[in-house]
N, C-alpha and C positions, 0 to 999 in steps of 0.2 A: 263415447267418452270412457271406454275401458272400465265401465262399472262404477266410475266415480259419480257421486251424487252432485247434482247442480242445485242452484238456489231455488229453481222452480219445481224440483222433484216433490211429489206429494208423499212419497214413501222414502224413508232414509233411516239409517241406524241412529239410535239415541246417542247423544253425546255422553261423556262420562258424568258431567254435571247433572244431566237429565236422568240418567240411570240412578244416580245417588239420590235425587229427590224422590224417584219412584219407590225406592226402598226405605225412604224416611231418613236417609243419611244426610249429614250436613256437609256441603261442599266447602272448600277453602274460601275464607272470607265471609262466610255466613255469620250473621249477628245473633247473639244470644244474650239479651240484656246488655250489660256493660262489657261484653266479651266478644272477641272475633275469633272464629275457628281458623287454626293454622293447618292442621293435618290430622287424619285419624291415627289413633294409637292401637286400639284393640276393639273387638266386637264380641260380646258375650251373648248369653241366652236372653237376658233381660234388657241390656242397654249397650250403648257404644260409648267409648271413651275417646276424647279428642285432646290434642294439645291446643291451647288457646292463649290469647293475650288479653289482658285487661286494657281497654281502650284508653283510659285516663293515665295509667302509670306505665303501661307497656310490660307489666309483670307477666312472667311465663307461668301458666297454670295448666291443670288438667281438668276436663269437664266431662261428666258422665250424664248421658241423656237417655231417657227411657225410650225403648223402641216404639215407633208409631203404631205398630200392630197391637201393642199391649196397652197403649194409652187409653183405649176405649173401655178397658176393664177397670172398674173402680177398685177391685181387689188388688190388681197389679200396681195401680197408682198408689194405693195405700201401703203396699209392701215396699215400694220404692221410697216413699216418704218415711217409712219405719226404719229403713236402712240409714237414712240421714239422721234420724233421731238417735239410733243406737250409737253411731260413730261419734256424734257430738256429745252424747252422754259420757263416753269413755274418756276422751281427751288424754290419750296415752302416747308417749313418744314412739311406741312400736306399732301404732295404728295411724293410718293416713289422716291428715288434718283437713277438715272441711272449712272453707272460707266463706262460701256464699251459696244461696239457693235461689232458683228462679224458675221461670216458665217461658217456653218458646211461644212464638206467635200462634202456633197451631195448638197450644194448650199442653204440650208435653212438658213434664217437670224435668229439671236438670239441677245438678249441684256442682260446685266448683271446689277443687281440692288442690293440695300441694302437688306440684309436678315433680316426678321422680325420674332420675336418669339412671337407667340400669336395665335389668332383665328379671324375669320371674325365676324362681327356684326351679320350676319345671324345665325351662330352657337351659338353665345352668346344669341341671342333672343330665339332660340329653347331650350336652357338650362334654361334660367331665366323666360321666359314667357312674362313678361312686366317689365317696369322700372318706377320708380317714376319720376315726372316732373323734379326734380333736376338732376337725373341721365341722363334723356333724353337730357337735356340742355347741360350737361357736355360732352356727346358723340357728339352732333351735332355742338357745337361751332367750333372745329377744322375742321369739314367737311365743314361748311359754310365758314370758313376762306379760305380753299383751293379752294372752288368754286368761291368765290369772286375774288381771284387772277386769276383763269382761265377765268372768265367772263371779267375781266379788260384786259386780254391779247387777248380777242376776241375768246375764246374757250368755247363751250357748251359741257358738259360731255355726256348728253343724256342717262345715265344708272346709276343713283345714287340709289343704292339699298344696302341692308345689306351685300350681298356677295361681294360687291366691296368696303367695308369699313373694314379696318383691325385694330384690337385693340390689342396692345402689352400686354404682361404679366408684372407683377411687377409694381413698382412705380419709377419715375412718369410714368403714363400710357400715351402711345402715340397712337394717332388715325390717320390713314393714308387713304386717298382716292386713290383707285386703278383703274386700267383698263380704260385707255382712248382710247381703241381700236375702239370705234364708235364715238369718240368725233368729233365735227364739228366746223370748223373755221367759224366765223360769217361773214367773207368777202364772196363775191359772189363765188359760186362753180358750176355754171351752165356749161353745155357742157360736152364733153366726158371725161374731167379730173376729174369731180366731183365724189363723192362717194355716193351720194343719188340722186334719181330722184323722181318726183311727183308720189304719189301713193304708194311709198315704204317706209316702216317705220322701220328702224333698232332700236332695243331696246328690252326691257322686257315688256310683255303685262300687267303685274300686276301694273306697275308704270307709264305707258305712258300717257302723257297729250293728250287731244282730238286732238289738232292741229298736234301733232306728229303722232298719229294714222292715221289721214287723209292725211298725207304726204304733208301738206301745209308748208308755211314759218314758221320757228321756231326761237326763241331767247332764252335768258337766263331763261325765265319764265317756260320753260319745266323742267328745273332743280328745280325751286321753287315748281312745281307740284309734282315732285318725292320726294322732301323733305317733302311735306305734307303727302304723302303716308307713308314715313318712320316714320315721327313723330307720325302718327296715330298708326302704328304698335308698336312703342316703348312704347307708353302710354297704349295700350290695349292688346297687344300680337296678334292682328289680322290685316289683311289687310282691308282697307275700302271697296274695291271691290274684289270679287273673284268668279270664277266659273271654273270648270274643262273644260268647253266648251269655246273655244277661242272666238267664235262669241258672246256668251252671255257676256263674260268678256268685250269685246270691247263695246258692247251696254251699259253696266253699266257705263263705263268711259265717254261715249258720252252723255248719257241721264239721268242716275239716280242721284239724289242729294246725296252728300256724307253723310254718317252717322256721327252723333256727337260722338266723343270718349266717352263722359260721359254716353252714352247709354250702354256701355260695362263695365265701371268702374267709381267709383266716381271721378270726376274731376271738377275743376272750369270752369265757363262759359268762362273766358278769354282764356283758352287753347282750348276750343271748337272753339272759334272765330279764333284763329291762324290757326288751322288745316283746317277749312272750307274755309278760305280765300285762303290758298295755293291750295285747290282743286276746285276752281272756274273753270267752263267750259271755260269761256272766259278769255284769258290771261290778258286782260286789267283790269280785276277785281281782279287779284292776287296781291301779293306783287310785286312791280316793281323790286326788287333785293333781293338777299339772305341777304344782309346787313340789309335792312329794316325788313325782316322776323326775323332775329336773334335779332334785337333790340326789336321788339314786343314780341318775345318769352321770352326774359329775363324779360321784364316787367310782362308778364303773370305768369311766374314762381315765380317772386319775390313778387307778390301780395299775402297777407295772406287771402285767401278766407275763410270767416267766422272765421277769427282769426286762420287759420290753422298753420301758422308758430310759433305761441306762445302757441299752445296746448301741454300739456304734453303727453309723451308716457307712456301708462299703460299696464300692463300684465293682461290678461283676460283668463278665461277658455273657450274652444271652442271645437267643433267637426268638423272634416274635412272629405270630400269625395274626393277621388282621382281616376280619371279615366285615365287609360293608355291603349290606343288602340294599339294592336300589329298587325302588318301587316305580315302575313305568306308568305313572298316572298323575293326574292333577291332585293337588293337596286336598281338594274338597271331595275327591272321589275314592276315598279309602273305605271301600265297602267291607262287609263281614268276611267275604271269601278271601279278599286280599289281606286283610288283617290276620286271618287264620293262617294263610300261607306264609306270611312273614313270621308269625309266632312259631309255627312248626319248624321252619328253617332254623330259627335261632335256637330252639330247643335241641334240635339234632346237633347243631354245631357245638353248643355248650356241652352236651353229653359226650360227644366224641373227643373234644379237646380236654375236658376234665378227666375222662377215663384214660387218656394218653399221658396224664401226669403234668399237663401244662397248668400254670397258674392263670386264672382269669383276672386280669388286672382291671378291666373296665367292661361294662356291658350297658348298652342303651336299647331302645326299642328297635334299632336296626343295625347295630354294630357290636362286635366282640373283639377285644384285644387280649390275646393269650400269649404267655411268655414262658419259656423254659430257660432257667439259669444253667449255663454250660460248665462242664468240668474244667478244672485248672490244667489238666493234662491235655495237650494239643490233639493227640491222636483220639482220645476219648471224646473230646469236644467235637471233632470232625464227625465221628460216628453219631453223636447226638444230633448234630445239625442234619445229617442225612436222614435220620429217623423222623425228625419233625417235618422235613420236606415230604417224606413219604406219607405221613399222617395228613398233611395239608392237601396233597394230591388226591388222596382217597376221599377226603372231605369235599374237595371241589367237585369231584366226579359225582358224589352223592347229591350235592346241592344242585348241580347242573341238571341232573336227572329229575329232581323235584321241580325245578323251575320250568320244565317243559309242561308240567300240569297246569301252571298258571304263568303264562308268558310275561306277566307284568312284574314278576320278581326276578331280578338278576343278581347273582352273587359275585361280588368283586372280592377276590381272595389274594392276599399279598404277603410275602415273607421278607423279613429284614433281620440282619444280625448286627449287634452293637452292644453298647453298655447300658446297664440298668443300675439304679441305686437301690440297695437292699438293706434291710436290717438283718443282721446275722442271727438267725435262729435255726432250729431244726427244720422248720418250714419257712424259708426266707420270705419276708414281706417286701414286696416290690413297691417302692414309694416314688420313683421317678427315673430320670435318665433319658438318653436319646431315643430309645425304643418307644417310650411313652408318647413322644411327639409325632404321632402318625402323619400329621399334615406335612411333615418334612420329607416323607419317603413313600407314602401310599399314593396310588394313582388318583388323579382328579376325574379322569374320564372313565366311561364304562369299558371294562376290559374283558375280552373273551378268552379265557384260559387262566391258569394259575401263573401269577407273576411274582418276581422276586428281585431284590437288589443284588448287585454283584457280591456284596459282603455275605449274603445269605447262602449263595451257592459256591463260593470260592472253595476249590479243592475237592468238592463232592463229585465223584465219578459216576458215569452212567446216566447223565442227564442230557436230554436233547434240548438245546437252548436256541432261541431265536430272538431277534430284536423285538422289544415291546415298547410301551410308552417311554417318553424321555427318562433316562436314568434307570430303566427297568428292563428285565428280560423275561420272556415267556418260557415256562418249563413244559416241554411237550411229552415227556415220559416220566413215569414214576421211577425213582431210584430203586435199585435192588436192595434187599435186606443186607445187613452187614456180613452175613455168613455166605452170601452168594458171590460168585465171581463177577466183577464189574465189566460190562461191555464197553466197547470203545466209545469214547465221547464223540457225539456229533453235534457240534456247536455252530450256530450262525453268528455268534458274538465273539469278538476278539477282546483280549485285554485281561490276562491274568487268571482266567478260569481254566483249570486243568482237570 
């Protein structure tokens, strides 16, 4: 039977539905009180979230169910019920609304909340790389408002991060603060009924304030610290502190001065000051409240640094280098060695491109888009494009050599020339344009070799070109420096390249 199971087989693979039941997940059509499961939405450390329909009205809702493995723990059940109590107590437009509470047939608690159509800020950051100060303020205002309400009610969130902030699609855009699962009431919680004890620090390591890491007394200023981490990431596309090694990451939070966001992207000193004050090691040196943080952030964004707000937006010719690191592994198999290899490759690329004078327009956990604005003089612009191609070729060689150490990391590197939209300053701020839309010109497939569009290589001599993916060509040789005589072009691609 070619390996196909028959009805009489005693051994066969579990069906998807059976595997779901074995993990405690709810299959499509499962009943939960007055609700029917439609499809899974997300799965976290404590529970799973499903899209569901109310049987009587057909209303679309979201339902969070405690994991089966945790339901046997009275402490975890109590924490789950505490989350419901916390959210219901707040009743704020920036916090998801809970409609109903119930219990599955197997005893697991669940609650039903408003269904949100959109994506988390964490996903949005991975897609966009970074945001302008105005966009960052627009996203943080409703988060700060929700936190201010929580703090006024005596509740500390303790886990303010991109994956716990939801941004709806369409207009007007709604921003919601999610997951109060490890929230702490600011009244005393000592003794056997409390959820935390000295020396234990629930939360996410990349955003935790020093006092939270150390398991000492905490207050609303741990959320101010987390907002500082988030603001740094919104403005630069990167976390202020990161290491794949947990011990090293904790040491950075406890000992290292936070980096200024303006080291990564052009920003006014006033925004540096806001972020650095949020990330002070001592809580008394931070903003005393999210309200005071938001007020200062508004002022910093509203200030026209060097006349920034009144500067015209101009179109300019530029060349872009786009690095896309491909991880050859399943999404669930991102081990420490692979994460370390990806991080090192990104660090190398960032350093080489920044040192070469390119502007890093966006950075994510696996991508970098770097741009150089070209001279208005055609001859000089041609030399600048040749220089950037040479830089990209050297970077590709270095990254390819590194990738041999861990074959699961593959660097896709591509060049394109076109227009960008800039604000005219001494250090032009790139805010848009054709080059920023990498999906329109970068390769979808894995490419072996440095690739480029025809616009990137047009007129550059000394390149060995061959056909690449659709619309692209592969560069086989590094171009000579501008002072060296150009060798004869050997091109396998026709059409305007000289």
